[in-house]
LOMAR-302518 format. One record per residue: residue number from 0; x, y, z of N, C-alpha, C in turn. Coordinates in Angstrom, 3 decimals. Each point is the difference from the previous one (the first is absolute). Example, Ala and Ser with C-alpha at 12.3 -4.5 7.8 and 13.67 -1.06 7.14 Angstrom:
% residues 2
R  0  13.190  -5.690  7.800  -0.890  1.190  0.000  0.900  1.200  0.000
R  1  -0.350  1.050  -0.720  0.820  1.190  0.060  -0.770  1.090  0.730
% end
This chain:
% residues 270
R  0  2.427  62.496  1.333  0.389  -1.119  0.872  1.330  -0.552  -0.498
R  1  0.989  -0.071  0.901  1.284  -0.548  -0.415  0.015  -1.519  0.203
R  2  1.154  -0.613  -0.250  0.094  -1.443  0.080  -0.277  -0.548  1.385
R  3  0.505  0.678  1.059  -0.214  -0.484  1.365  -1.473  0.046  0.373
R  4  -0.689  1.089  -0.398  -1.432  0.093  0.305  -0.766  -1.107  -0.713
R  5  0.443  -0.334  -1.222  -0.678  -1.054  -0.742  0.142  -1.336  0.725
R  6  1.211  -0.297  0.495  0.220  -1.247  0.725  -0.823  -0.031  1.274
R  7  -0.067  1.128  0.728  -0.772  0.055  1.243  -1.493  -0.186  -0.261
R  8  -0.455  0.346  -1.212  -1.429  -0.029  -0.305  -0.461  -1.340  -0.550
R  9  0.896  -0.992  -0.162  -0.392  -1.271  -0.587  -0.946  -0.751  0.926
R  10  -1.083  -0.589  -0.581  -1.003  -0.746  0.747  -0.402  -1.220  -0.836
R  11  -0.706  -0.917  0.623  -0.572  -1.118  -0.749  -1.182  0.523  -0.791
R  12  0.072  -0.137  -1.335  -1.054  0.507  -0.864  -0.926  -1.150  -0.373
R  13  -1.278  0.153  0.173  -0.956  -1.053  -0.319  -1.098  -0.029  1.028
R  14  -0.892  -1.010  -0.137  -1.121  -0.101  0.916  0.459  -0.520  1.348
R  15  -0.898  0.112  0.969  0.318  -0.513  1.324  0.213  -1.512  -0.041
R  16  -0.764  -0.697  -0.854  0.165  -1.447  -0.135  1.365  -0.362  -0.530
R  17  0.489  0.776  -1.001  1.324  -0.259  -0.548  1.072  0.212  1.049
R  18  -0.138  1.051  0.801  0.974  0.249  1.053  -0.012  -1.126  1.023
R  19  -1.206  -0.494  0.328  -0.090  -1.093  0.959  0.668  -1.258  -0.543
R  20  -0.201  -0.253  -1.300  0.646  -1.168  -0.590  1.504  0.140  0.031
R  21  0.487  1.192  -0.267  1.429  0.245  0.054  0.539  -0.260  1.398
R  22  -0.705  0.474  1.017  0.442  -0.224  1.375  -0.061  -1.481  0.354
R  23  -1.024  -0.693  -0.470  -0.137  -1.428  0.290  1.137  -0.792  -0.631
R  24  0.336  0.311  -1.250  1.114  -0.671  -0.657  1.295  0.251  0.752
R  25  0.219  1.231  0.430  1.204  0.304  0.744  0.079  -0.765  1.304
R  26  -1.140  -0.111  0.705  -0.004  -0.751  1.249  0.266  -1.476  -0.244
R  27  -0.583  -0.558  -1.085  0.238  -1.405  -0.316  1.462  -0.239  -0.322
R  28  0.622  0.933  -0.725  1.416  -0.145  -0.325  0.841  -0.007  1.264
R  29  -0.348  0.852  0.973  0.762  0.022  1.248  -0.181  -1.308  0.767
R  30  -1.208  -0.583  -0.048  -0.220  -1.262  0.696  0.806  -1.122  -0.640
R  31  0.033  -0.035  -1.317  0.784  -1.032  -0.663  1.471  0.153  0.336
R  32  0.448  1.219  0.064  1.402  0.235  0.312  0.309  -0.471  1.420
R  33  -0.917  0.261  0.956  0.216  -0.434  1.380  -0.034  -1.516  0.093
R  34  -0.931  -0.646  -0.767  -0.047  -1.458  0.013  1.258  -0.603  -0.604
R  35  0.509  0.611  -1.051  1.169  -0.548  -0.671  1.236  0.031  0.881
R  36  0.019  0.899  0.979  1.175  0.085  0.873  0.184  -1.278  0.821
R  37  -1.078  -0.763  0.218  0.100  -1.220  0.791  0.362  -1.220  -0.841
R  38  0.008  0.133  -1.339  0.323  -1.120  -0.869  1.505  -0.151  -0.137
R  39  0.475  -1.236  -0.170  1.439  -0.186  -0.209  0.446  0.641  -1.300
R  40  1.112  0.663  0.016  0.513  0.667  -1.192  0.430  -1.025  -1.031
R  41  -0.237  0.310  -1.282  0.411  -0.907  -1.060  1.514  -0.110  -0.066
R  42  0.688  1.075  0.328  1.454  -0.008  -0.058  0.506  0.478  -1.354
R  43  1.299  0.204  -0.067  0.604  0.489  -1.233  -0.055  -1.071  -1.083
R  44  -0.286  0.429  -1.223  -0.074  -0.894  -1.140  0.831  0.551  -1.147
R  45  0.474  -0.917  -0.817  0.707  0.382  -1.223  -0.873  -0.358  -1.190
R  46  -0.392  1.012  -0.777  -0.802  -0.237  -1.195  0.931  -0.344  -1.160
R  47  -0.488  -0.887  -0.885  0.855  -0.444  -1.095  -0.841  -0.313  -1.232
R  48  0.526  0.339  -1.165  -0.545  -0.404  -1.294  1.154  -0.635  -0.779
R  49  -0.292  -0.694  -1.102  1.092  -0.706  -0.689  1.144  0.888  -0.481
R  50  -0.306  1.219  -0.438  1.038  0.844  -0.582  0.091  -0.228  -1.501
R  51  1.152  0.297  -0.584  0.194  -0.117  -1.446  0.723  -1.302  -0.349
R  52  -0.236  -0.480  -1.228  0.655  -1.219  -0.476  1.512  0.211  -0.046
R  53  0.735  -1.007  0.515  1.458  0.048  -0.023  0.577  -1.021  -0.985
R  54  -0.447  -1.252  0.081  0.467  -1.030  -0.925  -0.999  -1.142  -0.033
R  55  0.185  -0.932  -0.905  -0.900  -1.144  -0.150  0.822  -1.271  -0.135
R  56  -0.657  -1.122  0.306  0.629  -1.313  -0.135  -1.033  -0.964  -0.589
R  57  0.142  -0.395  -1.259  -0.956  -0.939  -0.587  -0.027  -1.317  0.770
R  58  -1.174  -0.631  0.039  -0.164  -1.266  0.687  -1.111  -0.798  -0.631
R  59  -0.297  -1.192  0.543  -1.063  -0.826  -0.568  -1.347  0.710  0.019
R  60  -0.636  0.089  -1.154  -1.307  0.624  -0.091  -0.008  1.502  0.139
R  61  1.145  0.639  0.053  0.068  1.457  0.190  1.346  0.409  0.547
R  62  0.048  0.299  1.302  1.262  0.397  0.607  -0.209  0.898  1.198
R  63  1.087  0.636  0.442  0.003  0.875  1.166  0.362  1.414  -0.429
R  64  -0.796  0.963  0.436  0.263  1.414  -0.282  0.355  0.662  1.317
R  65  1.183  0.571  0.083  0.476  0.615  1.233  -0.177  1.511  -0.061
R  66  -0.640  0.517  1.055  -0.194  1.434  0.150  0.971  0.512  1.062
R  67  0.013  1.298  0.211  0.953  0.568  0.956  -0.287  -0.418  1.433
R  68  -1.280  -0.313  0.336  -0.335  -0.363  1.377  -0.780  -1.310  0.110
R  69  -0.083  -0.759  -1.079  -0.724  -1.270  0.041  0.335  -0.783  -1.260
R  70  -0.503  -1.236  -0.061  0.149  -0.786  -1.214  -1.285  -0.768  -0.257
R  71  -0.254  -0.252  -1.265  -1.234  -0.628  -0.435  0.329  -1.224  -0.832
R  72  -0.608  -1.145  0.366  0.153  -1.218  -0.790  -1.292  -0.267  -0.754
R  73  0.086  -0.246  -1.288  -1.166  -0.304  -0.835  0.222  -1.357  -0.659
R  74  -1.040  -0.824  0.057  0.069  -1.328  -0.614  -1.339  -0.304  -0.659
R  75  0.023  -0.223  -1.316  -1.198  -0.381  -0.747  0.030  -1.509  -0.195
R  76  -1.078  -0.675  0.399  -0.071  -1.457  -0.107  -0.511  -0.401  -1.378
R  77  0.145  -1.295  -0.312  -0.402  -0.489  -1.323  -1.509  0.120  -0.218
R  78  -0.777  0.040  1.090  -1.456  0.128  -0.147  -0.459  1.455  -0.042
R  79  0.935  0.948  -0.008  -0.341  1.415  -0.071  -0.144  0.683  1.334
R  80  0.102  -0.742  1.107  -0.041  0.622  1.325  1.266  0.824  0.207
R  81  -0.151  1.112  0.701  1.128  0.904  0.238  0.243  0.108  1.505
R  82  1.223  -0.233  0.423  0.401  0.228  1.383  0.930  1.197  0.042
R  83  -0.204  0.883  0.994  1.030  0.992  0.291  0.102  0.192  1.508
R  84  1.220  0.183  0.447  0.260  0.159  1.428  1.088  1.026  0.234
R  85  -0.198  0.798  1.056  0.951  1.059  0.339  0.943  -0.449  1.121
R  86  1.186  0.591  0.004  0.981  -0.195  1.080  0.383  -1.461  0.189
R  87  0.231  -0.712  -1.094  0.518  -1.356  0.086  -1.019  -1.086  0.242
R  88  -1.310  0.318  -0.036  -1.030  -1.016  0.207  -0.100  -0.878  -1.236
R  89  -0.008  -1.335  0.199  -0.089  -0.946  -1.093  -1.410  -0.527  -0.188
R  90  -0.243  -0.762  -1.062  -1.349  -0.503  -0.281  -0.439  -1.142  0.910
R  91  0.891  -0.605  0.732  -0.347  -1.081  0.924  0.641  0.266  1.361
R  92  -0.685  -0.450  1.088  -1.331  -0.617  0.063  -1.092  1.043  -0.223
R  93  -1.191  -0.489  -0.376  -1.090  0.909  -0.328  -1.322  -0.561  0.495
R  94  -0.816  0.874  0.605  -1.355  -0.379  0.394  -0.907  -0.206  -1.208
R  95  0.405  0.537  -1.163  -0.853  -0.068  -1.186  0.137  -1.324  -0.743
R  96  1.015  -0.790  0.334  0.281  -1.208  -0.761  -0.311  -1.244  0.813
R  97  -0.570  -0.995  -0.684  -0.224  -1.280  0.640  1.211  -0.904  -0.080
R  98  0.938  0.324  -0.859  1.219  -0.778  -0.159  1.162  0.906  -0.328
R  99  0.858  -0.468  -0.890  1.153  0.787  -0.401  -0.399  1.093  -0.986
R  100  0.851  1.003  -0.101  -0.225  1.105  -0.928  0.125  -0.504  -1.433
R  101  -0.892  0.422  -0.911  0.132  -0.421  -1.404  1.362  0.391  -0.560
R  102  0.442  -0.742  -0.979  1.296  0.264  -0.614  0.009  1.372  -0.669
R  103  1.172  0.619  0.026  0.154  1.292  -0.649  -0.069  -0.162  -1.513
R  104  -0.532  1.010  -0.656  -0.099  0.002  -1.462  1.399  0.214  -0.583
R  105  0.573  -0.983  -0.685  1.370  0.158  -0.516  0.101  1.023  -1.124
R  106  -1.149  0.373  -0.574  0.021  0.960  -1.121  -0.184  1.440  0.462
R  107  -0.278  0.202  1.291  -0.156  1.369  0.511  1.346  0.718  -0.023
R  108  -0.033  1.250  -0.438  1.233  0.776  -0.182  -0.106  1.308  0.763
R  109  1.050  0.346  0.755  0.109  1.292  0.675  0.759  0.949  -0.912
R  110  -0.653  1.102  -0.380  0.617  0.916  -0.946  -0.301  1.448  0.381
R  111  0.820  0.942  -0.483  -0.222  1.418  0.336  -1.314  0.503  -0.563
R  112  -0.619  0.929  0.724  -1.215  0.666  -0.445  0.300  1.491  -0.074
R  113  -0.972  0.811  -0.337  0.210  1.432  -0.146  0.168  0.680  1.358
R  114  0.590  1.188  -0.003  0.156  0.859  1.187  0.744  -0.682  1.133
R  115  0.946  -0.862  -0.317  0.822  -0.620  1.027  -0.620  -1.188  0.696
R  116  -1.181  -0.450  -0.453  -0.646  -1.158  0.608  0.402  -1.293  -0.685
R  117  -0.600  -1.103  0.474  0.273  -1.323  -0.555  -1.314  -0.747  -0.167
R  118  0.034  -1.078  -0.777  -1.199  -0.795  -0.194  0.369  -1.468  -0.213
R  119  -0.918  -0.860  0.445  0.126  -1.430  -0.234  -1.041  -0.370  -1.045
R  120  0.451  -0.498  -1.135  -0.879  -0.338  -1.114  -0.125  -1.510  -0.079
R  121  -1.224  -0.509  0.143  -0.275  -1.425  -0.110  -1.133  -0.213  -0.998
R  122  -0.281  -1.266  -0.300  -1.030  -0.302  -0.996  -1.388  0.399  0.478
R  123  -0.300  -0.187  1.301  -1.340  0.239  0.526  -0.189  1.360  0.653
R  124  1.082  0.675  0.348  -0.125  1.233  0.767  1.272  0.828  -0.149
R  125  -0.138  1.310  0.208  1.144  0.916  0.043  -0.055  0.773  1.309
R  126  1.131  0.057  0.692  0.095  0.712  1.272  0.963  1.161  -0.180
R  127  -0.495  1.219  0.198  0.805  1.203  -0.203  0.302  0.628  1.356
R  128  1.268  0.299  0.252  0.434  0.592  1.264  0.615  1.366  -0.298
R  129  -0.536  1.053  0.623  0.534  1.339  -0.218  1.300  0.173  0.778
R  130  0.712  1.065  -0.269  1.274  0.242  0.696  -0.194  0.310  1.477
R  131  -1.250  0.327  0.410  -0.292  0.276  1.409  -0.604  -1.209  0.727
R  132  -0.295  -1.096  -0.724  -0.523  -1.186  0.653  -1.479  -0.252  -0.183
R  133  -0.702  0.745  -0.863  -1.386  -0.321  -0.317  -0.020  -1.218  -0.923
R  134  -0.970  -0.899  0.206  -0.080  -1.243  -0.759  -1.334  -0.044  -0.729
R  135  0.045  -0.238  -1.301  -1.216  -0.082  -0.807  -0.040  -1.345  -0.713
R  136  -1.112  -0.714  0.150  -0.203  -1.283  -0.670  -0.896  0.233  -1.204
R  137  0.456  -0.457  -1.167  -0.732  0.215  -1.238  -0.226  -1.317  -0.723
R  138  -1.058  -0.028  -0.816  -0.238  -1.138  -0.871  1.026  0.038  -1.138
R  139  0.160  -1.104  -0.746  0.920  0.043  -1.147  -0.354  1.082  -1.009
R  140  -1.273  0.386  -0.045  -0.416  1.067  -0.908  0.234  1.400  0.532
R  141  0.505  0.112  1.240  0.332  1.302  0.565  -1.068  0.615  0.876
R  142  -1.100  -0.724  0.287  -1.055  0.533  0.863  0.428  -0.137  1.456
R  143  -0.064  1.088  0.756  0.422  -0.012  1.402  -1.055  -0.679  0.862
R  144  0.406  -0.998  0.779  -0.888  -0.681  0.932  0.067  0.604  1.392
R  145  1.197  0.392  0.395  0.205  0.466  1.368  1.287  0.800  0.060
R  146  -0.013  1.045  0.833  1.204  0.799  0.215  0.194  0.189  1.495
R  147  1.121  -0.497  0.510  0.349  0.182  1.403  0.974  1.173  0.117
R  148  -0.354  0.984  0.802  0.894  1.129  0.228  1.171  -0.449  0.871
R  149  1.099  0.747  0.023  1.131  -0.407  0.839  -0.437  -0.183  1.454
R  150  0.381  -1.104  0.644  -0.425  -0.225  1.386  0.650  0.992  0.951
R  151  -0.603  0.126  1.183  0.555  0.850  1.057  0.202  -0.839  1.254
R  152  1.141  0.157  0.635  0.295  -0.683  1.253  0.223  1.022  1.107
R  153  -0.420  -0.369  1.198  0.339  0.769  1.197  0.640  -0.971  0.983
R  154  1.273  0.184  0.272  0.735  -0.920  0.851  0.308  0.669  1.325
R  155  -0.216  -0.746  1.086  0.232  0.539  1.334  1.485  0.248  0.211
R  156  0.323  1.143  0.614  1.392  0.302  0.315  0.487  -0.830  1.177
R  157  -0.920  -0.564  0.776  0.366  -0.847  1.127  -0.622  -1.364  -0.150
R  158  -0.423  -0.572  1.130  -0.638  -1.310  -0.004  -1.511  0.212  -0.031
R  159  -0.568  0.003  -1.166  -1.425  0.251  -0.146  -0.493  -0.534  -1.323
R  160  -1.306  0.017  -0.229  -0.549  -0.550  -1.242  0.319  0.874  -1.207
R  161  0.296  -0.650  -1.112  0.143  0.701  -1.258  -1.317  -0.082  -0.760
R  162  -0.162  0.812  -1.020  -1.230  -0.031  -0.786  0.302  0.414  -1.422
R  163  -0.877  -0.398  -0.915  0.176  0.396  -1.394  -1.353  0.140  -0.675
R  164  0.013  0.688  -1.124  -1.227  0.239  -0.754  0.266  -0.194  -1.483
R  165  -0.955  -0.662  -0.660  0.051  -0.185  -1.445  -1.279  0.531  -0.618
R  166  0.107  0.998  -0.870  -1.148  0.584  -0.684  0.007  -0.428  -1.456
R  167  -1.192  -0.266  -0.536  -0.108  -0.514  -1.366  -1.080  0.748  -0.761
R  168  -0.008  -0.207  -1.319  -1.026  0.556  -0.867  -0.454  -1.082  -0.967
R  169  -1.318  -0.078  -0.233  -0.570  -0.956  -0.952  -0.956  0.754  -0.915
R  170  -0.602  -0.704  -0.948  -0.865  0.640  -0.984  -1.211  0.645  0.666
R  171  -0.542  1.024  -0.659  -1.138  0.743  0.554  -1.235  -0.874  0.152
R  172  -0.148  -1.009  -0.861  -1.179  -0.854  0.068  0.218  -1.243  0.870
R  173  1.148  -0.113  0.648  0.333  -1.197  0.775  -0.855  -0.100  1.259
R  174  -0.323  -1.232  0.382  -0.715  -0.284  1.240  0.765  -1.061  0.767
R  175  -0.149  0.023  1.329  0.826  -0.826  0.867  -0.805  -1.140  0.619
R  176  0.651  -1.158  0.096  -0.582  -1.160  0.648  1.100  -0.691  0.815
R  177  -0.416  -0.755  1.037  0.966  -0.858  0.660  0.304  0.323  1.436
R  178  1.303  0.016  0.331  0.536  0.133  1.361  -0.396  -1.195  0.867
R  179  -0.051  -1.185  -0.598  -0.288  -1.196  0.779  -1.444  -0.050  0.445
R  180  -0.275  -0.778  1.058  -1.357  -0.131  0.499  -0.410  1.195  0.826
R  181  -1.044  0.693  -0.415  -0.459  1.175  0.719  -1.505  -0.100  0.219
R  182  -0.435  0.511  1.126  -1.438  -0.030  0.290  -0.782  0.888  -0.954
R  183  0.650  1.006  -0.555  -0.692  0.938  -0.887  -0.140  -0.514  -1.423
R  184  0.571  -1.172  -0.320  -0.132  -0.565  -1.326  1.205  0.295  -0.880
R  185  0.064  -0.604  -1.193  1.180  0.137  -0.856  0.149  1.368  -0.660
R  186  -1.089  0.708  -0.232  0.075  1.309  -0.648  0.480  1.029  1.006
R  187  1.093  0.660  -0.315  0.606  0.964  0.916  -0.341  1.417  -0.443
R  188  -0.837  0.661  0.772  -0.325  1.391  -0.285  1.125  0.903  0.452
R  189  -0.070  1.264  -0.384  1.005  0.961  0.446  -0.007  0.081  1.523
R  190  1.175  0.010  0.580  0.101  0.048  1.456  1.310  -0.596  0.456
R  191  0.160  -0.146  1.306  1.205  -0.556  0.597  -0.311  -1.356  0.619
R  192  0.828  -0.993  -0.320  -0.194  -1.364  0.471  1.199  -0.416  0.841
R  193  -0.268  -0.391  1.220  1.061  -0.353  0.936  0.527  -1.411  -0.277
R  194  1.280  -0.160  0.121  0.701  -1.264  -0.068  0.855  -0.094  1.274
R  195  0.367  -1.026  0.559  0.142  -1.346  -0.521  -1.085  -0.878  0.581
R  196  0.327  -1.052  0.734  -0.993  -1.001  0.377  -0.554  0.220  1.397
R  197  -1.315  0.018  0.126  -0.667  0.028  1.299  -1.183  -0.961  -0.045
R  198  -0.490  -0.360  1.162  -1.145  -0.905  0.103  -0.991  0.611  0.975
R  199  -1.257  0.291  -0.428  -0.949  0.616  0.931  -0.359  -0.907  1.173
R  200  0.261  -1.320  -0.103  -0.274  -0.902  1.107  -1.471  -0.297  0.217
R  201  -0.808  0.284  -0.999  -1.440  -0.206  0.115  -0.576  0.019  -1.412
R  202  -1.312  -0.188  -0.105  -0.630  0.156  -1.298  0.204  1.432  -0.494
R  203  0.270  0.180  -1.275  0.315  1.324  -0.523  -1.023  0.446  -1.027
R  204  -0.074  1.300  -0.190  -0.892  0.606  -0.970  0.774  0.799  -1.017
R  205  -0.707  0.815  -0.772  0.632  0.738  -1.103  1.002  1.034  0.474
R  206  -0.124  0.507  1.192  0.887  1.064  0.470  1.197  -0.529  0.788
R  207  0.105  -1.314  0.176  1.100  -0.580  0.770  1.184  -0.250  -0.917
R  208  0.774  1.004  -0.269  1.201  -0.092  -0.820  1.166  0.590  0.779
R  209  1.227  -0.546  -0.181  0.327  -1.143  -0.851  -0.239  -1.334  0.700
R  210  -0.018  -1.063  -0.778  -0.178  -1.338  0.537  1.327  -0.745  -0.032
R  211  -0.015  -1.186  0.558  1.238  -0.752  0.112  0.517  -0.510  -1.341
R  212  -0.813  0.074  -1.059  0.431  -0.448  -1.324  0.483  1.145  -0.878
R  213  0.048  1.206  0.527  0.385  1.158  -0.805  1.413  -0.186  -0.579
R  214  0.127  0.248  -1.275  1.294  -0.067  -0.670  0.195  1.290  -0.805
R  215  1.238  0.490  -0.089  0.241  1.269  -0.708  0.054  -0.178  -1.513
R  216  -1.073  -0.558  -0.578  -0.084  -0.187  -1.447  -1.267  0.669  -0.508
R  217  0.100  0.685  -1.116  -1.215  0.551  -0.589  0.037  -0.157  -1.520
R  218  -1.159  -0.305  -0.538  -0.181  -0.193  -1.426  -0.506  1.308  -0.598
R  219  0.671  0.474  -1.046  -0.366  1.262  -0.652  -0.579  -0.335  -1.370
R  220  -1.274  0.297  -0.176  -0.712  -0.338  -1.238  -0.235  1.288  -0.788
R  221  0.483  0.043  -1.229  -0.165  1.164  -0.870  -0.236  -0.474  -1.422
R  222  -0.465  0.898  -0.870  -0.266  -0.359  -1.390  1.267  -0.458  -0.715
R  223  1.122  0.656  0.286  1.244  -0.321  -0.705  0.492  -1.398  0.356
R  224  -0.053  -0.368  1.276  0.473  -1.303  0.459  -0.291  -0.114  1.485
R  225  0.167  -1.192  0.532  -0.185  -0.264  1.425  1.318  -0.501  0.581
R  226  0.355  0.487  1.180  1.223  -0.475  0.631  -0.213  -0.174  1.492
R  227  0.807  -0.854  0.597  -0.048  -0.291  1.426  1.282  0.512  0.640
R  228  -0.141  0.770  1.066  1.157  0.518  0.735  0.022  -0.630  1.388
R  229  1.141  -0.535  0.396  0.169  -0.607  1.317  1.207  0.648  0.670
R  230  -0.223  0.608  1.185  1.080  0.615  0.761  0.469  -1.008  1.045
R  231  1.153  -0.594  -0.233  0.476  -1.101  0.825  0.640  0.547  1.272
R  232  -0.753  -0.011  1.091  0.505  0.510  1.266  -0.768  -0.627  1.136
R  233  0.647  -0.101  1.158  -0.669  -0.532  1.191  -0.223  1.080  1.046
R  234  0.247  1.261  -0.353  -0.141  1.083  0.967  -1.409  0.576  -0.007
R  235  -0.346  0.676  1.050  -1.300  0.650  0.126  -0.064  1.185  -0.966
R  236  -1.168  0.208  -0.603  -0.105  1.104  -0.940  -1.431  0.245  -0.431
R  237  -0.146  0.809  -1.038  -1.320  0.323  -0.527  0.115  0.273  -1.491
R  238  -1.111  -0.195  -0.691  -0.104  0.284  -1.430  -1.069  1.062  -0.183
R  239  0.353  1.070  -0.684  -0.937  1.081  -0.268  -0.305  0.015  -1.487
R  240  -1.281  -0.057  -0.350  -0.413  -0.063  -1.387  -0.839  1.221  -0.359
R  241  0.328  0.595  -1.134  -0.801  1.094  -0.536  -0.261  -0.282  -1.468
R  242  -1.265  -0.180  -0.340  -0.342  -0.326  -1.376  0.234  1.196  -0.919
R  243  0.293  -0.315  -1.263  0.223  1.048  -0.974  -1.300  0.603  -0.502
R  244  0.133  0.962  -0.852  -1.175  0.694  -0.553  0.267  0.284  -1.467
R  245  -0.860  -0.525  -0.854  0.158  0.205  -1.431  -0.507  1.377  -0.394
R  246  0.777  0.687  -0.817  -0.372  1.331  -0.439  -1.216  -0.019  -0.909
R  247  -0.875  0.968  0.162  -1.193  0.117  -0.837  0.286  0.958  -1.151
R  248  -0.203  -0.464  -1.203  0.256  0.865  -1.149  1.483  0.294  -0.137
R  249  0.349  1.279  0.148  1.403  0.398  -0.123  0.720  0.033  1.339
R  250  -0.657  -0.482  1.069  0.636  0.005  1.313  1.105  -1.027  0.097
R  251  0.901  0.202  0.971  1.131  -0.893  0.188  -0.398  -1.166  0.905
R  252  0.561  -1.164  -0.287  -0.207  -1.156  0.858  0.779  0.169  1.300
R  253  -0.599  -0.444  1.096  0.695  -0.035  1.282  0.344  -1.436  0.332
R  254  1.285  -0.362  0.116  0.369  -1.388  0.233  -0.437  -0.489  1.374
R  255  -0.215  -1.309  0.123  -0.215  -0.593  1.304  1.304  0.008  0.781
R  256  -0.098  0.116  1.319  1.215  0.145  0.813  -0.030  -0.953  1.201
R  257  0.502  -1.222  -0.173  0.192  -0.860  1.166  1.323  0.327  0.682
R  258  0.030  -0.063  1.304  1.248  0.224  0.732  0.054  -0.953  1.183
R  259  1.197  -0.389  0.385  0.218  -0.924  1.110  1.004  0.616  0.963
R  260  -0.277  -0.124  1.290  0.927  0.462  1.026  0.198  -1.090  1.029
R  261  1.246  -0.184  0.456  0.319  -1.095  0.910  0.860  0.508  1.139
R  262  -0.124  -0.626  1.148  0.837  0.279  1.148  0.686  -1.286  0.423
R  263  1.313  -0.012  0.003  0.755  -1.179  0.396  0.245  0.054  1.496
R  264  -0.634  -0.904  0.727  0.092  0.007  1.458  1.279  -0.667  0.466
R  265  1.095  0.682  -0.209  1.306  -0.528  0.372  0.942  1.185  0.169
R  266  1.220  -0.296  0.442  1.006  1.045  0.124  0.631  0.231  -1.367
R  267  -0.124  1.229  -0.481  0.643  0.340  -1.256  1.475  0.256  0.247
R  268  0.788  -0.147  -1.051  1.433  0.207  0.137  0.290  1.448  0.368
R  269  0.906  0.208  0.943  0.325  1.337  0.432  1.028  0.660  -0.875
% end
């Protein structure tokens, strides 16, 4: 049998049930494709990541680190709270604060780190920024509390909504609580939680999420330390949580992975 005969002889190998499942999946895919043709097209988008570090500018409580396609401002407050904002976002105004932003720590220093990165060293916390824009918050003793991977942006090429995603890593033993008032309670199991604010307009039960008090804040509790993360935004989005897994014996720990995605319902810059 030559190559052409082999190609002509190809058949679906397996039971009749497997073949039927294959045909059913194919038919479902065609239906989804036909349904999608009636949906409005998302349109052209420009994907963006921070790029590589270009220069830095020291400032109160830290400073500004400029990348090839974005810039990051870091400010450590006197109480140990850490603010960081991308693309020129400042610490005020903020949904997380009842008043003014705490004063910047005058002793915090922005200094070079290894592999082309930078770090802000303060009395209560150390913030390490890689040359690609990953941010790691550590205790003064060097224990990592949280690591945010470089953010990703998708900007509309025309007049359409922009969106971004922030992925993070926490300790393997960390557990999540918070996100404001939720019908499911303060303990956040692995899953996806919708934001921003909605009101069921009636008496609600455990499955009626999100509620009108939902806030993009979550408390991360781990043996090493506990920290609170607040994503200051008014756009619609969701938080996806995946708990970590501690290695048994000689196994490796799997870090917890919280991630946030947002859609800005406005015209992005063309």
